[in-house]
mmCIF file as gemmi writes it, N, C-alpha and C atoms, coordinates in Angstrom:
data_model
loop_
_atom_site.group_PDB
_atom_site.id
_atom_site.type_symbol
_atom_site.label_atom_id
_atom_site.label_alt_id
_atom_site.label_comp_id
_atom_site.label_asym_id
_atom_site.label_entity_id
_atom_site.label_seq_id
_atom_site.pdbx_PDB_ins_code
_atom_site.Cartn_x
_atom_site.Cartn_y
_atom_site.Cartn_z
_atom_site.occupancy
_atom_site.B_iso_or_equiv
_atom_site.pdbx_formal_charge
_atom_site.auth_seq_id
_atom_site.auth_asym_id
_atom_site.pdbx_PDB_model_num
ATOM 1 N N . UNK Axp A 1 ? 58.62 25.016 0.186 1 0 ? 1 A 1
ATOM 2 C CA . UNK Axp A 1 ? 58.73 26.354 -0.446 1 0 ? 1 A 1
ATOM 3 C C . UNK Axp A 1 ? 60.182 26.468 -0.781 1 0 ? 1 A 1
ATOM 4 N N . UNK Axp A 2 ? 60.402 26.973 -1.975 1 0 ? 2 A 1
ATOM 5 C CA . UNK Axp A 2 ? 61.727 27.1 -2.773 1 0 ? 2 A 1
ATOM 6 C C . UNK Axp A 2 ? 62.414 28.259 -1.913 1 0 ? 2 A 1
ATOM 7 N N . UNK Axp A 3 ? 63.788 27.955 -1.69 1 0 ? 3 A 1
ATOM 8 C CA . UNK Axp A 3 ? 64.546 29.019 -0.905 1 0 ? 3 A 1
ATOM 9 C C . UNK Axp A 3 ? 64.86 30.168 -2.094 1 0 ? 3 A 1
ATOM 10 N N . UNK Axp A 4 ? 64.897 31.436 -1.562 1 0 ? 4 A 1
ATOM 11 C CA . UNK Axp A 4 ? 65.207 32.496 -2.386 1 0 ? 4 A 1
ATOM 12 C C . UNK Axp A 4 ? 66.539 33.135 -2.134 1 0 ? 4 A 1
ATOM 13 N N . UNK Axp A 5 ? 67.103 33.695 -3.145 1 0 ? 5 A 1
ATOM 14 C CA . UNK Axp A 5 ? 68.459 34.513 -2.895 1 0 ? 5 A 1
ATOM 15 C C . UNK Axp A 5 ? 68.248 35.874 -3.793 1 0 ? 5 A 1
ATOM 16 N N . UNK Axp A 6 ? 69.133 36.799 -3.271 1 0 ? 6 A 1
ATOM 17 C CA . UNK Axp A 6 ? 69.266 38.033 -4.018 1 0 ? 6 A 1
ATOM 18 C C . UNK Axp A 6 ? 70.654 38.17 -4.31 1 0 ? 6 A 1
ATOM 19 N N . UNK Axp A 7 ? 71.014 38.297 -5.743 1 0 ? 7 A 1
ATOM 20 C CA . UNK Axp A 7 ? 72.492 38.213 -6.064 1 0 ? 7 A 1
ATOM 21 C C . UNK Axp A 7 ? 72.627 39.27 -7.23 1 0 ? 7 A 1
ATOM 22 N N . UNK Axp A 8 ? 74.007 39.722 -7.443 1 0 ? 8 A 1
ATOM 23 C CA . UNK Axp A 8 ? 74.329 40.367 -8.496 1 0 ? 8 A 1
ATOM 24 C C . UNK Axp A 8 ? 75.559 39.583 -9.162 1 0 ? 8 A 1
ATOM 25 N N . UNK Axp A 9 ? 75.785 39.921 -10.504 1 0 ? 9 A 1
ATOM 26 C CA . UNK Axp A 9 ? 76.922 39.135 -11.199 1 0 ? 9 A 1
ATOM 27 C C . UNK Axp A 9 ? 77.662 40.166 -12.323 1 0 ? 9 A 1
ATOM 28 N N . UNK Axp A 10 ? 78.799 39.817 -12.496 1 0 ? 10 A 1
ATOM 29 C CA . UNK Axp A 10 ? 79.509 40.31 -13.697 1 0 ? 10 A 1
ATOM 30 C C . UNK Axp A 10 ? 79.719 39.044 -14.686 1 0 ? 10 A 1
ATOM 31 N N . UNK Axp A 11 ? 79.421 39.25 -15.875 1 0 ? 11 A 1
ATOM 32 C CA . UNK Axp A 11 ? 79.413 38.349 -16.828 1 0 ? 11 A 1
ATOM 33 C C . UNK Axp A 11 ? 80.543 38.655 -18.005 1 0 ? 11 A 1
ATOM 34 N N . UNK Axp A 12 ? 81.633 37.994 -18.179 1 0 ? 12 A 1
ATOM 35 C CA . UNK Axp A 12 ? 82.736 38.357 -19.096 1 0 ? 12 A 1
ATOM 36 C C . UNK Axp A 12 ? 82.925 37.029 -19.854 1 0 ? 12 A 1
ATOM 37 N N . UNK Axp A 13 ? 83.802 37.287 -21.02 1 0 ? 13 A 1
ATOM 38 C CA . UNK Axp A 13 ? 84.109 36.229 -21.932 1 0 ? 13 A 1
ATOM 39 C C . UNK Axp A 13 ? 85.088 35.166 -21.491 1 0 ? 13 A 1
ATOM 40 N N . UNK Axp A 14 ? 85.95 35.659 -20.819 1 0 ? 14 A 1
ATOM 41 C CA . UNK Axp A 14 ? 87.202 34.788 -20.423 1 0 ? 14 A 1
ATOM 42 C C . UNK Axp A 14 ? 87.475 34.615 -18.914 1 0 ? 14 A 1
ATOM 43 N N . UNK Axp A 15 ? 88.054 33.504 -18.461 1 0 ? 15 A 1
ATOM 44 C CA . UNK Axp A 15 ? 88.356 33.33 -17.117 1 0 ? 15 A 1
ATOM 45 C C . UNK Axp A 15 ? 89.534 34.275 -16.781 1 0 ? 15 A 1
ATOM 46 N N . UNK Axp A 16 ? 90.173 34.628 -17.696 1 0 ? 16 A 1
ATOM 47 C CA . UNK Axp A 16 ? 91.406 35.68 -17.495 1 0 ? 16 A 1
ATOM 48 C C . UNK Axp A 16 ? 90.872 36.981 -17.049 1 0 ? 16 A 1
ATOM 49 N N . UNK Axp A 17 ? 89.945 37.396 -17.916 1 0 ? 17 A 1
ATOM 50 C CA . UNK Axp A 17 ? 89.236 38.686 -17.586 1 0 ? 17 A 1
ATOM 51 C C . UNK Axp A 17 ? 88.48 38.61 -16.153 1 0 ? 17 A 1
ATOM 52 N N . UNK Axp A 18 ? 87.795 37.608 -15.902 1 0 ? 18 A 1
ATOM 53 C CA . UNK Axp A 18 ? 87.066 37.411 -14.506 1 0 ? 18 A 1
ATOM 54 C C . UNK Axp A 18 ? 88.033 37.464 -13.342 1 0 ? 18 A 1
ATOM 55 N N . UNK Axp A 19 ? 89.22 36.922 -13.505 1 0 ? 19 A 1
ATOM 56 C CA . UNK Axp A 19 ? 90.395 36.784 -12.497 1 0 ? 19 A 1
ATOM 57 C C . UNK Axp A 19 ? 90.904 38.171 -12.253 1 0 ? 19 A 1
ATOM 58 N N . UNK Axp A 20 ? 91.024 38.984 -13.373 1 0 ? 20 A 1
ATOM 59 C CA . UNK Axp A 20 ? 91.622 40.163 -13.348 1 0 ? 20 A 1
ATOM 60 C C . UNK Axp A 20 ? 90.748 41.13 -12.599 1 0 ? 20 A 1
ATOM 61 N N . UNK Axp A 21 ? 89.278 41.172 -12.76 1 0 ? 21 A 1
ATOM 62 C CA . UNK Axp A 21 ? 88.406 41.956 -12.159 1 0 ? 21 A 1
ATOM 63 C C . UNK Axp A 21 ? 88.404 41.433 -10.658 1 0 ? 21 A 1
ATOM 64 N N . UNK Axp A 22 ? 88.313 40.304 -10.424 1 0 ? 22 A 1
ATOM 65 C CA . UNK Axp A 22 ? 88.081 39.704 -8.967 1 0 ? 22 A 1
ATOM 66 C C . UNK Axp A 22 ? 89.347 40.303 -8.165 1 0 ? 22 A 1
ATOM 67 N N . UNK Axp A 23 ? 90.497 40.448 -8.622 1 0 ? 23 A 1
ATOM 68 C CA . UNK Axp A 23 ? 91.562 40.938 -8.008 1 0 ? 23 A 1
ATOM 69 C C . UNK Axp A 23 ? 91.362 42.404 -7.402 1 0 ? 23 A 1
ATOM 70 N N . UNK Axp A 24 ? 90.56 43.181 -8.226 1 0 ? 24 A 1
ATOM 71 C CA . UNK Axp A 24 ? 90.394 44.515 -8.033 1 0 ? 24 A 1
ATOM 72 C C . UNK Axp A 24 ? 89.071 44.74 -7.105 1 0 ? 24 A 1
ATOM 73 N N . UNK Axp A 25 ? 88.449 43.736 -6.847 1 0 ? 25 A 1
ATOM 74 C CA . UNK Axp A 25 ? 87.122 43.894 -5.974 1 0 ? 25 A 1
ATOM 75 C C . UNK Axp A 25 ? 87.279 43.589 -4.671 1 0 ? 25 A 1
ATOM 76 N N . UNK Axp A 26 ? 87.082 44.457 -3.68 1 0 ? 26 A 1
ATOM 77 C CA . UNK Axp A 26 ? 87.082 44.105 -2.307 1 0 ? 26 A 1
ATOM 78 C C . UNK Axp A 26 ? 85.787 44.584 -1.516 1 0 ? 26 A 1
ATOM 79 N N . UNK Axp A 27 ? 84.881 45.203 -2.296 1 0 ? 27 A 1
ATOM 80 C CA . UNK Axp A 27 ? 83.602 45.622 -1.768 1 0 ? 27 A 1
ATOM 81 C C . UNK Axp A 27 ? 82.725 45.723 -2.663 1 0 ? 27 A 1
ATOM 82 N N . UNK Axp A 28 ? 81.442 45.885 -2.223 1 0 ? 28 A 1
ATOM 83 C CA . UNK Axp A 28 ? 80.224 45.89 -3.201 1 0 ? 28 A 1
ATOM 84 C C . UNK Axp A 28 ? 80.298 47.009 -4.183 1 0 ? 28 A 1
ATOM 85 N N . UNK Axp A 29 ? 80.672 48.291 -3.692 1 0 ? 29 A 1
ATOM 86 C CA . UNK Axp A 29 ? 80.776 49.461 -4.642 1 0 ? 29 A 1
ATOM 87 C C . UNK Axp A 29 ? 81.623 49.191 -5.837 1 0 ? 29 A 1
ATOM 88 N N . UNK Axp A 30 ? 83.021 48.577 -5.503 1 0 ? 30 A 1
ATOM 89 C CA . UNK Axp A 30 ? 83.871 48.062 -6.68 1 0 ? 30 A 1
ATOM 90 C C . UNK Axp A 30 ? 83.164 47.166 -7.596 1 0 ? 30 A 1
ATOM 91 N N . UNK Axp A 31 ? 82.424 46.257 -7.066 1 0 ? 31 A 1
ATOM 92 C CA . UNK Axp A 31 ? 81.726 45.091 -7.587 1 0 ? 31 A 1
ATOM 93 C C . UNK Axp A 31 ? 80.843 45.731 -8.702 1 0 ? 31 A 1
ATOM 94 N N . UNK Axp A 32 ? 79.875 46.697 -8.143 1 0 ? 32 A 1
ATOM 95 C CA . UNK Axp A 32 ? 79.018 47.176 -8.951 1 0 ? 32 A 1
ATOM 96 C C . UNK Axp A 32 ? 79.599 48.052 -10.117 1 0 ? 32 A 1
ATOM 97 N N . UNK Axp A 33 ? 80.71 48.865 -9.741 1 0 ? 33 A 1
ATOM 98 C CA . UNK Axp A 33 ? 81.554 49.675 -10.845 1 0 ? 33 A 1
ATOM 99 C C . UNK Axp A 33 ? 81.729 48.775 -11.854 1 0 ? 33 A 1
ATOM 100 N N . UNK Axp A 34 ? 82.414 47.659 -11.519 1 0 ? 34 A 1
ATOM 101 C CA . UNK Axp A 34 ? 83.062 46.678 -12.466 1 0 ? 34 A 1
ATOM 102 C C . UNK Axp A 34 ? 81.879 46.159 -13.303 1 0 ? 34 A 1
ATOM 103 N N . UNK Axp A 35 ? 80.778 45.797 -12.668 1 0 ? 35 A 1
ATOM 104 C CA . UNK Axp A 35 ? 79.591 45.123 -13.301 1 0 ? 35 A 1
ATOM 105 C C . UNK Axp A 35 ? 79.272 46.324 -14.506 1 0 ? 35 A 1
ATOM 106 N N . UNK Axp A 36 ? 78.925 47.67 -14.153 1 0 ? 36 A 1
ATOM 107 C CA . UNK Axp A 36 ? 78.456 48.675 -14.936 1 0 ? 36 A 1
ATOM 108 C C . UNK Axp A 36 ? 79.404 48.726 -16.206 1 0 ? 36 A 1
ATOM 109 N N . UNK Axp A 37 ? 80.731 48.658 -15.943 1 0 ? 37 A 1
ATOM 110 C CA . UNK Axp A 37 ? 81.682 48.957 -16.878 1 0 ? 37 A 1
ATOM 111 C C . UNK Axp A 37 ? 81.925 47.673 -17.806 1 0 ? 37 A 1
ATOM 112 N N . UNK Axp A 38 ? 81.866 46.476 -17.297 1 0 ? 38 A 1
ATOM 113 C CA . UNK Axp A 38 ? 82.577 45.345 -17.989 1 0 ? 38 A 1
ATOM 114 C C . UNK Axp A 38 ? 81.441 44.251 -18.226 1 0 ? 38 A 1
ATOM 115 N N . UNK Axp A 39 ? 80.503 44.197 -17.634 1 0 ? 39 A 1
ATOM 116 C CA . UNK Axp A 39 ? 79.487 43.054 -17.674 1 0 ? 39 A 1
ATOM 117 C C . UNK Axp A 39 ? 78.821 43.149 -18.992 1 0 ? 39 A 1
ATOM 118 N N . UNK Axp A 40 ? 78.766 41.837 -19.752 1 0 ? 40 A 1
ATOM 119 C CA . UNK Axp A 40 ? 78.044 41.799 -21.172 1 0 ? 40 A 1
ATOM 120 C C . UNK Axp A 40 ? 76.693 41.296 -20.943 1 0 ? 40 A 1
ATOM 121 N N . UNK Axp A 41 ? 76.144 41.33 -19.513 1 0 ? 41 A 1
ATOM 122 C CA . UNK Axp A 41 ? 74.867 40.915 -19.357 1 0 ? 41 A 1
ATOM 123 C C . UNK Axp A 41 ? 74.011 42.165 -19.268 1 0 ? 41 A 1
ATOM 124 N N . UNK Axp A 42 ? 72.614 42.263 -19.72 1 0 ? 42 A 1
ATOM 125 C CA . UNK Axp A 42 ? 72.068 43.595 -19.681 1 0 ? 42 A 1
ATOM 126 C C . UNK Axp A 42 ? 71.771 44.031 -18.1 1 0 ? 42 A 1
ATOM 127 N N . UNK Axp A 43 ? 71.962 43.212 -17.354 1 0 ? 43 A 1
ATOM 128 C CA . UNK Axp A 43 ? 72.055 43.574 -15.848 1 0 ? 43 A 1
ATOM 129 C C . UNK Axp A 43 ? 72.876 44.574 -15.544 1 0 ? 43 A 1
ATOM 130 N N . UNK Axp A 44 ? 73.981 44.728 -16.382 1 0 ? 44 A 1
ATOM 131 C CA . UNK Axp A 44 ? 75.188 45.754 -16.024 1 0 ? 44 A 1
ATOM 132 C C . UNK Axp A 44 ? 74.363 47.139 -15.818 1 0 ? 44 A 1
ATOM 133 N N . UNK Axp A 45 ? 73.134 47.445 -16.445 1 0 ? 45 A 1
ATOM 134 C CA . UNK Axp A 45 ? 72.616 48.731 -16.415 1 0 ? 45 A 1
ATOM 135 C C . UNK Axp A 45 ? 72.1 48.943 -14.831 1 0 ? 45 A 1
ATOM 136 N N . UNK Axp A 46 ? 71.823 47.671 -14.273 1 0 ? 46 A 1
ATOM 137 C CA . UNK Axp A 46 ? 71.427 47.716 -12.753 1 0 ? 46 A 1
ATOM 138 C C . UNK Axp A 46 ? 72.505 47.394 -11.821 1 0 ? 46 A 1
ATOM 139 N N . UNK Axp A 47 ? 73.693 47.751 -12.228 1 0 ? 47 A 1
ATOM 140 C CA . UNK Axp A 47 ? 74.861 47.589 -11.446 1 0 ? 47 A 1
ATOM 141 C C . UNK Axp A 47 ? 75.114 46.062 -11.282 1 0 ? 47 A 1
ATOM 142 N N . UNK Axp A 48 ? 74.746 45.253 -12.237 1 0 ? 48 A 1
ATOM 143 C CA . UNK Axp A 48 ? 74.824 43.673 -12.069 1 0 ? 48 A 1
ATOM 144 C C . UNK Axp A 48 ? 73.737 43.186 -11.456 1 0 ? 48 A 1
ATOM 145 N N . UNK Axp A 49 ? 72.829 43.879 -10.908 1 0 ? 49 A 1
ATOM 146 C CA . UNK Axp A 49 ? 71.714 43.228 -9.845 1 0 ? 49 A 1
ATOM 147 C C . UNK Axp A 49 ? 70.774 42.318 -10.632 1 0 ? 49 A 1
ATOM 148 N N . UNK Axp A 50 ? 70.676 41.169 -10.167 1 0 ? 50 A 1
ATOM 149 C CA . UNK Axp A 50 ? 69.842 40.199 -10.866 1 0 ? 50 A 1
ATOM 150 C C . UNK Axp A 50 ? 68.47 40.059 -10.092 1 0 ? 50 A 1
ATOM 151 N N . UNK Axp A 51 ? 68.409 40.894 -9.075 1 0 ? 51 A 1
ATOM 152 C CA . UNK Axp A 51 ? 67.098 40.842 -8.199 1 0 ? 51 A 1
ATOM 153 C C . UNK Axp A 51 ? 67.077 39.465 -7.512 1 0 ? 51 A 1
ATOM 154 N N . UNK Axp A 52 ? 65.799 39.025 -7 1 0 ? 52 A 1
ATOM 155 C CA . UNK Axp A 52 ? 65.435 37.948 -6.193 1 0 ? 52 A 1
ATOM 156 C C . UNK Axp A 52 ? 65.114 36.751 -7.163 1 0 ? 52 A 1
ATOM 157 N N . UNK Axp A 53 ? 65.684 35.458 -6.852 1 0 ? 53 A 1
ATOM 158 C CA . UNK Axp A 53 ? 65.35 34.36 -7.609 1 0 ? 53 A 1
ATOM 159 C C . UNK Axp A 53 ? 65.328 33.101 -6.702 1 0 ? 53 A 1
ATOM 160 N N . UNK Axp A 54 ? 64.614 32.181 -7.196 1 0 ? 54 A 1
ATOM 161 C CA . UNK Axp A 54 ? 64.441 30.825 -6.34 1 0 ? 54 A 1
ATOM 162 C C . UNK Axp A 54 ? 65.533 29.917 -6.767 1 0 ? 54 A 1
ATOM 163 N N . UNK Axp A 55 ? 66.007 29.016 -5.595 1 0 ? 55 A 1
ATOM 164 C CA . UNK Axp A 55 ? 66.749 27.957 -5.845 1 0 ? 55 A 1
ATOM 165 C C . UNK Axp A 55 ? 66.633 27.108 -7.142 1 0 ? 55 A 1
ATOM 166 N N . UNK Axp A 56 ? 67.472 26.919 -8.04 1 0 ? 56 A 1
ATOM 167 C CA . UNK Axp A 56 ? 67.032 26.1 -9.242 1 0 ? 56 A 1
ATOM 168 C C . UNK Axp A 56 ? 66.694 26.959 -10.318 1 0 ? 56 A 1
ATOM 169 N N . UNK Axp A 57 ? 66.574 28.198 -10.183 1 0 ? 57 A 1
ATOM 170 C CA . UNK Axp A 57 ? 66.034 29.149 -11.36 1 0 ? 57 A 1
ATOM 171 C C . UNK Axp A 57 ? 67.283 29.461 -12.445 1 0 ? 57 A 1
ATOM 172 N N . UNK Axp A 58 ? 68.311 29.358 -11.772 1 0 ? 58 A 1
ATOM 173 C CA . UNK Axp A 58 ? 69.575 29.61 -12.737 1 0 ? 58 A 1
ATOM 174 C C . UNK Axp A 58 ? 70.27 28.363 -13.084 1 0 ? 58 A 1
ATOM 175 N N . UNK Axp A 59 ? 71.112 28.576 -14.037 1 0 ? 59 A 1
ATOM 176 C CA . UNK Axp A 59 ? 71.896 27.42 -14.688 1 0 ? 59 A 1
ATOM 177 C C . UNK Axp A 59 ? 72.647 26.663 -13.508 1 0 ? 59 A 1
ATOM 178 N N . UNK Axp A 60 ? 72.804 25.486 -13.591 1 0 ? 60 A 1
ATOM 179 C CA . UNK Axp A 60 ? 73.332 24.787 -12.29 1 0 ? 60 A 1
ATOM 180 C C . UNK Axp A 60 ? 74.714 25.263 -11.744 1 0 ? 60 A 1
ATOM 181 N N . UNK Axp A 61 ? 75.677 25.608 -12.377 1 0 ? 61 A 1
ATOM 182 C CA . UNK Axp A 61 ? 76.975 26.064 -11.88 1 0 ? 61 A 1
ATOM 183 C C . UNK Axp A 61 ? 76.775 27.368 -11.346 1 0 ? 61 A 1
ATOM 184 N N . UNK Axp A 62 ? 75.914 28.06 -11.681 1 0 ? 62 A 1
ATOM 185 C CA . UNK Axp A 62 ? 75.48 29.449 -11.141 1 0 ? 62 A 1
ATOM 186 C C . UNK Axp A 62 ? 74.93 29.279 -9.863 1 0 ? 62 A 1
ATOM 187 N N . UNK Axp A 63 ? 73.804 28.498 -9.949 1 0 ? 63 A 1
ATOM 188 C CA . UNK Axp A 63 ? 72.942 28.17 -8.835 1 0 ? 63 A 1
ATOM 189 C C . UNK Axp A 63 ? 73.632 27.487 -7.751 1 0 ? 63 A 1
ATOM 190 N N . UNK Axp A 64 ? 74.613 26.644 -7.969 1 0 ? 64 A 1
ATOM 191 C CA . UNK Axp A 64 ? 75.358 25.863 -6.818 1 0 ? 64 A 1
ATOM 192 C C . UNK Axp A 64 ? 76.271 26.862 -6.054 1 0 ? 64 A 1
ATOM 193 N N . UNK Axp A 65 ? 76.838 27.933 -6.802 1 0 ? 65 A 1
ATOM 194 C CA . UNK Axp A 65 ? 77.692 28.968 -6.463 1 0 ? 65 A 1
ATOM 195 C C . UNK Axp A 65 ? 76.91 29.877 -5.409 1 0 ? 65 A 1
ATOM 196 N N . UNK Axp A 66 ? 75.69 30.23 -5.882 1 0 ? 66 A 1
ATOM 197 C CA . UNK Axp A 66 ? 74.964 31.237 -5.191 1 0 ? 66 A 1
ATOM 198 C C . UNK Axp A 66 ? 74.578 30.608 -3.631 1 0 ? 66 A 1
ATOM 199 N N . UNK Axp A 67 ? 74.514 29.267 -3.588 1 0 ? 67 A 1
ATOM 200 C CA . UNK Axp A 67 ? 73.887 28.585 -2.386 1 0 ? 67 A 1
ATOM 201 C C . UNK Axp A 67 ? 75.204 28.321 -1.582 1 0 ? 67 A 1
ATOM 202 N N . UNK Axp A 68 ? 76.422 28.398 -2.104 1 0 ? 68 A 1
ATOM 203 C CA . UNK Axp A 68 ? 77.666 27.972 -1.273 1 0 ? 68 A 1
ATOM 204 C C . UNK Axp A 68 ? 78.64 28.821 -0.79 1 0 ? 68 A 1
ATOM 205 N N . UNK Axp A 69 ? 78.69 30.021 -1.528 1 0 ? 69 A 1
ATOM 206 C CA . UNK Axp A 69 ? 79.61 31.2 -1.192 1 0 ? 69 A 1
ATOM 207 C C . UNK Axp A 69 ? 79.193 31.946 0.035 1 0 ? 69 A 1
ATOM 208 N N . UNK Axp A 70 ? 80.08 32.56 0.68 1 0 ? 70 A 1
ATOM 209 C CA . UNK Axp A 70 ? 79.794 33.386 1.867 1 0 ? 70 A 1
ATOM 210 C C . UNK Axp A 70 ? 78.935 34.566 1.372 1 0 ? 70 A 1
ATOM 211 N N . UNK Axp A 71 ? 78.241 35.266 1.998 1 0 ? 71 A 1
ATOM 212 C CA . UNK Axp A 71 ? 77.579 36.321 1.601 1 0 ? 71 A 1
ATOM 213 C C . UNK Axp A 71 ? 78.403 37.603 1.681 1 0 ? 71 A 1
ATOM 214 N N . UNK Axp A 72 ? 78.017 38.573 0.827 1 0 ? 72 A 1
ATOM 215 C CA . UNK Axp A 72 ? 78.778 39.732 0.637 1 0 ? 72 A 1
ATOM 216 C C . UNK Axp A 72 ? 80.078 39.644 0.317 1 0 ? 72 A 1
ATOM 217 N N . UNK Axp A 73 ? 80.509 38.637 -0.514 1 0 ? 73 A 1
ATOM 218 C CA . UNK Axp A 73 ? 81.988 38.44 -0.956 1 0 ? 73 A 1
ATOM 219 C C . UNK Axp A 73 ? 81.82 38.345 -2.577 1 0 ? 73 A 1
ATOM 220 N N . UNK Axp A 74 ? 82.986 38.463 -3.105 1 0 ? 74 A 1
ATOM 221 C CA . UNK Axp A 74 ? 82.931 38.001 -4.61 1 0 ? 74 A 1
ATOM 222 C C . UNK Axp A 74 ? 83.379 36.647 -4.754 1 0 ? 74 A 1
ATOM 223 N N . UNK Axp A 75 ? 82.556 35.937 -5.651 1 0 ? 75 A 1
ATOM 224 C CA . UNK Axp A 75 ? 82.945 34.501 -5.918 1 0 ? 75 A 1
ATOM 225 C C . UNK Axp A 75 ? 84.213 34.428 -6.889 1 0 ? 75 A 1
ATOM 226 N N . UNK Axp A 76 ? 84.637 33.206 -6.993 1 0 ? 76 A 1
ATOM 227 C CA . UNK Axp A 76 ? 85.792 33.013 -7.795 1 0 ? 76 A 1
ATOM 228 C C . UNK Axp A 76 ? 84.758 32.915 -9.333 1 0 ? 76 A 1
ATOM 229 N N . UNK Axp A 77 ? 85.714 32.805 -10.364 1 0 ? 77 A 1
ATOM 230 C CA . UNK Axp A 77 ? 85.047 32.773 -11.753 1 0 ? 77 A 1
ATOM 231 C C . UNK Axp A 77 ? 84.109 31.553 -11.764 1 0 ? 77 A 1
ATOM 232 N N . UNK Axp A 78 ? 83.031 31.512 -12.245 1 0 ? 78 A 1
ATOM 233 C CA . UNK Axp A 78 ? 82.067 30.535 -12.457 1 0 ? 78 A 1
ATOM 234 C C . UNK Axp A 78 ? 81.616 30.249 -13.912 1 0 ? 78 A 1
ATOM 235 N N . UNK Axp A 79 ? 82.173 29.238 -14.564 1 0 ? 79 A 1
ATOM 236 C CA . UNK Axp A 79 ? 81.875 28.953 -16.125 1 0 ? 79 A 1
ATOM 237 C C . UNK Axp A 79 ? 80.53 28.202 -16.286 1 0 ? 79 A 1
ATOM 238 N N . UNK Axp A 80 ? 79.722 29.118 -17.171 1 0 ? 80 A 1
ATOM 239 C CA . UNK Axp A 80 ? 78.557 28.668 -17.65 1 0 ? 80 A 1
ATOM 240 C C . UNK Axp A 80 ? 78.414 28.583 -19.135 1 0 ? 80 A 1
ATOM 241 N N . UNK Axp A 81 ? 77.476 28.232 -19.754 1 0 ? 81 A 1
ATOM 242 C CA . UNK Axp A 81 ? 77.463 28.355 -21.335 1 0 ? 81 A 1
ATOM 243 C C . UNK Axp A 81 ? 77.317 29.936 -21.831 1 0 ? 81 A 1
ATOM 244 N N . UNK Axp A 82 ? 77.198 30.932 -20.797 1 0 ? 82 A 1
ATOM 245 C CA . UNK Axp A 82 ? 77.146 32.227 -21.221 1 0 ? 82 A 1
ATOM 246 C C . UNK Axp A 82 ? 78.318 32.743 -21.082 1 0 ? 82 A 1
ATOM 247 N N . UNK Axp A 83 ? 79.405 32.329 -20.364 1 0 ? 83 A 1
ATOM 248 C CA . UNK Axp A 83 ? 80.728 32.942 -20.112 1 0 ? 83 A 1
ATOM 249 C C . UNK Axp A 83 ? 81.192 32.624 -18.602 1 0 ? 83 A 1
ATOM 250 N N . UNK Axp A 84 ? 81.796 33.697 -18.268 1 0 ? 84 A 1
ATOM 251 C CA . UNK Axp A 84 ? 82.352 33.583 -16.89 1 0 ? 84 A 1
ATOM 252 C C . UNK Axp A 84 ? 81.771 34.628 -15.821 1 0 ? 84 A 1
ATOM 253 N N . UNK Axp A 85 ? 81.304 34.042 -14.897 1 0 ? 85 A 1
ATOM 254 C CA . UNK Axp A 85 ? 80.604 35.011 -13.946 1 0 ? 85 A 1
ATOM 255 C C . UNK Axp A 85 ? 81.38 35.163 -12.507 1 0 ? 85 A 1
ATOM 256 N N . UNK Axp A 86 ? 81.107 36.464 -12.093 1 0 ? 86 A 1
ATOM 257 C CA . UNK Axp A 86 ? 81.697 36.743 -10.736 1 0 ? 86 A 1
ATOM 258 C C . UNK Axp A 86 ? 80.371 36.944 -9.956 1 0 ? 86 A 1
ATOM 259 N N . UNK Axp A 87 ? 80.082 36.43 -9.016 1 0 ? 87 A 1
ATOM 260 C CA . UNK Axp A 87 ? 78.791 36.522 -8.233 1 0 ? 87 A 1
ATOM 261 C C . UNK Axp A 87 ? 79.003 37.076 -6.878 1 0 ? 87 A 1
ATOM 262 N N . UNK Axp A 88 ? 77.864 38.004 -6.515 1 0 ? 88 A 1
ATOM 263 C CA . UNK Axp A 88 ? 77.819 38.574 -5.123 1 0 ? 88 A 1
ATOM 264 C C . UNK Axp A 88 ? 76.472 38.428 -4.812 1 0 ? 88 A 1
ATOM 265 N N . UNK Axp A 89 ? 76.543 37.608 -3.654 1 0 ? 89 A 1
ATOM 266 C CA . UNK Axp A 89 ? 75.29 37.299 -2.997 1 0 ? 89 A 1
ATOM 267 C C . UNK Axp A 89 ? 74.988 38.122 -1.841 1 0 ? 89 A 1
ATOM 268 N N . UNK Axp A 90 ? 73.83 38.991 -2.031 1 0 ? 90 A 1
ATOM 269 C CA . UNK Axp A 90 ? 73.376 40.008 -0.976 1 0 ? 90 A 1
ATOM 270 C C . UNK Axp A 90 ? 72.719 39.29 0.092 1 0 ? 90 A 1
ATOM 271 N N . UNK Axp A 91 ? 71.834 38.284 -0.16 1 0 ? 91 A 1
ATOM 272 C CA . UNK Axp A 91 ? 71.11 37.675 0.954 1 0 ? 91 A 1
ATOM 273 C C . UNK Axp A 91 ? 70.594 36.299 0.496 1 0 ? 91 A 1
ATOM 274 N N . UNK Axp A 92 ? 70.096 35.471 1.244 1 0 ? 92 A 1
ATOM 275 C CA . UNK Axp A 92 ? 69.482 34.225 0.675 1 0 ? 92 A 1
ATOM 276 C C . UNK Axp A 92 ? 68.884 33.484 2.006 1 0 ? 92 A 1
ATOM 277 N N . UNK Axp A 93 ? 67.974 32.699 1.625 1 0 ? 93 A 1
ATOM 278 C CA . UNK Axp A 93 ? 67.213 31.995 2.769 1 0 ? 93 A 1
ATOM 279 C C . UNK Axp A 93 ? 68.192 30.953 3.109 1 0 ? 93 A 1
ATOM 280 N N . UNK Axp A 94 ? 68.526 30.572 4.439 1 0 ? 94 A 1
ATOM 281 C CA . UNK Axp A 94 ? 69.277 29.325 4.829 1 0 ? 94 A 1
ATOM 282 C C . UNK Axp A 94 ? 68.467 28.248 5.248 1 0 ? 94 A 1
């Protein structure tokens, strides 16, 4: 059975923007505020929440980060074909 995770993200155009946002995020509320204000993904309307998804469902670099970072922390910028993501993993099957 595929492992599942619940995560949110902020999607921006540049690594510089992602790093600037990351500097100001120390908790989930700040992450969500930033996602609503700055993310270019439609999930910004849901505080950046991507809901629950299975391992392998997202693009490889994003997927790898979801399964490797500590829970309830903001990831370093992750580059994909869509731009730069900051990822917050709420929960996942271990």
